[in-house]
C-alpha positions in Angstrom: 196.5 225.5 -74.6 193.6 224.9 -72.1 191.3 222.1 -73.0 187.5 222.3 -72.7 186.3 220.3 -69.7 186.1 216.6 -70.3 182.5 216.5 -69.3 181.6 219.1 -72.0 183.3 216.9 -74.6 181.5 213.8 -73.4 178.2 215.6 -73.6 179.0 216.8 -77.1 179.7 213.3 -78.2 176.5 211.9 -76.6 174.3 214.6 -78.1 175.9 214.2 -81.5 174.9 210.5 -81.3 171.4 211.4 -80.0 171.0 213.8 -83.0 171.8 211.0 -85.4 169.4 208.6 -83.7 166.7 211.2 -84.0 167.6 211.9 -87.6 167.4 208.2 -88.5 164.3 207.4 -86.5 162.1 210.6 -86.8 163.3 212.3 -90.0 164.3 209.3 -92.1 161.9 206.9 -90.4 164.3 203.9 -90.7 162.7 201.9 -87.9 164.8 199.9 -85.5 165.7 197.2 -88.1 166.8 199.8 -90.6 168.9 201.8 -88.1 172.5 202.2 -89.0 174.3 201.7 -85.7 177.7 202.3 -87.4 176.5 205.7 -88.5 175.4 206.6 -85.0 178.8 205.5 -83.7 180.6 207.6 -86.3 178.6 210.7 -85.5 179.2 210.1 -81.7 182.9 209.8 -82.4 182.9 213.0 -84.4 181.1 214.7 -81.4 183.8 213.4 -79.0 186.9 214.0 -81.2 186.0 217.0 -83.2 182.8 218.9 -82.2 183.4 218.9 -78.4 187.1 219.9 -78.3 186.9 222.3 -81.2 183.7 224.2 -80.2 184.7 224.1 -76.5 188.2 225.4 -77.3 186.7 228.1 -79.6 184.5 229.5 -76.7 187.6 229.8 -74.5 189.5 231.7 -77.3 186.4 233.9 -78.0 186.2 234.8 -74.3 189.9 235.9 -74.3 189.5 237.8 -77.6 186.4 239.6 -76.5 186.1 239.7 -72.7 183.0 240.8 -70.9 179.3 240.0 -70.8 177.5 243.2 -72.0 175.0 243.2 -74.9 177.6 244.8 -77.2 180.1 242.1 -76.3 177.5 239.4 -76.9 176.8 240.8 -80.4 180.5 241.1 -81.2 181.1 237.4 -80.1 178.1 236.3 -82.2 179.4 238.1 -85.3 182.9 236.6 -84.9 181.4 233.2 -84.1 179.0 233.2 -87.1 181.1 235.1 -89.5 184.4 233.4 -88.9 184.1 230.2 -87.0 180.8 228.7 -88.3 181.7 228.7 -92.0 185.1 227.0 -91.3 183.6 224.6 -88.8 180.8 223.5 -91.1 183.2 222.9 -94.0 185.4 220.8 -91.7 182.5 218.9 -90.3 181.1 218.0 -93.7 184.6 216.9 -94.9 185.2 214.7 -91.8 181.8 213.1 -92.1 182.4 212.4 -95.8 185.8 210.9 -95.1 184.4 208.7 -92.3 181.7 207.6 -94.7 184.4 206.4 -97.0 184.0 209.0 -99.8 186.9 209.5 -102.1 188.4 213.0 -102.1 186.6 213.8 -105.3 183.2 212.5 -104.0 183.7 214.3 -100.8 184.5 217.6 -102.5 181.5 217.3 -104.7 179.2 216.5 -101.7 180.6 219.5 -99.8 179.9 221.7 -102.8 176.3 220.3 -103.0 175.5 220.7 -99.2 177.6 223.5 -97.9 175.6 226.6 -98.8 172.3 225.1 -97.7 173.8 224.0 -94.4 175.4 227.4 -93.8 172.1 229.2 -94.6 170.2 226.9 -92.2 172.9 227.5 -89.6 172.2 231.3 -90.0 168.5 230.7 -89.3 169.2 229.0 -86.0 172.4 230.1 -84.4 172.7 233.9 -84.3 169.8 234.4 -81.8 170.9 231.4 -79.8 174.5 232.6 -79.6 173.6 236.2 -78.6 171.6 234.7 -75.7 174.3 232.2 -74.9 177.1 234.8 -74.9 175.0 237.3 -72.9 173.3 235.2 -70.2 175.3 232.0 -69.9 178.7 231.7 -68.0 181.6 230.3 -70.1 181.7 226.9 -68.4 178.0 226.2 -69.4 178.0 227.6 -73.0 179.0 224.4 -74.7 176.2 222.6 -72.8 173.6 225.2 -73.8 174.8 225.0 -77.4 174.6 221.2 -77.4 171.0 221.2 -76.2 170.0 223.4 -79.1 172.4 221.3 -81.2 170.2 218.1 -80.7 168.0 219.7 -83.4 170.9 221.0 -85.3 172.8 217.7 -85.1 169.8 215.9 -86.3 169.7 218.2 -89.4 173.5 217.9 -89.9 173.5 214.1 -89.6 170.6 213.9 -92.1 172.4 216.3 -94.5 175.9 214.8 -94.1 174.7 211.2 -94.5 172.4 211.7 -97.5 174.2 210.1 -100.4 
């Protein structure tokens, strides 16, 4: 199976870390002394090891499933992305974050049940228009990068959501 370009995976990791720094500093207002460096490292690792490879690989699969760049194709890709991929991805992301934060299986499941619907609804406020534009205007090799730029805001939200105990 083809892998997403290494650079895209590195960018995803770096932007996941950046999203966490923004979440801790601007949203939670922890200040430099209150900053949880280990949390930023965990979020960066999740970006490198999960978000980058999985999302990058998904775009390659999506391009094979629905080839082309017309408006209709862009809408079809968005529907598949948001209807199929996003709900699964979000559940996995929350589960991985909980596990990396040391939650037991029971605690993790209960946190996922608490956060999932809200996170998915927030996802649907941001991503469908972004993805239609992405699939219509942006070549495959740049899609992960475009998504990751919007994702700085999204990652900030996800980090705040996933790390609220």
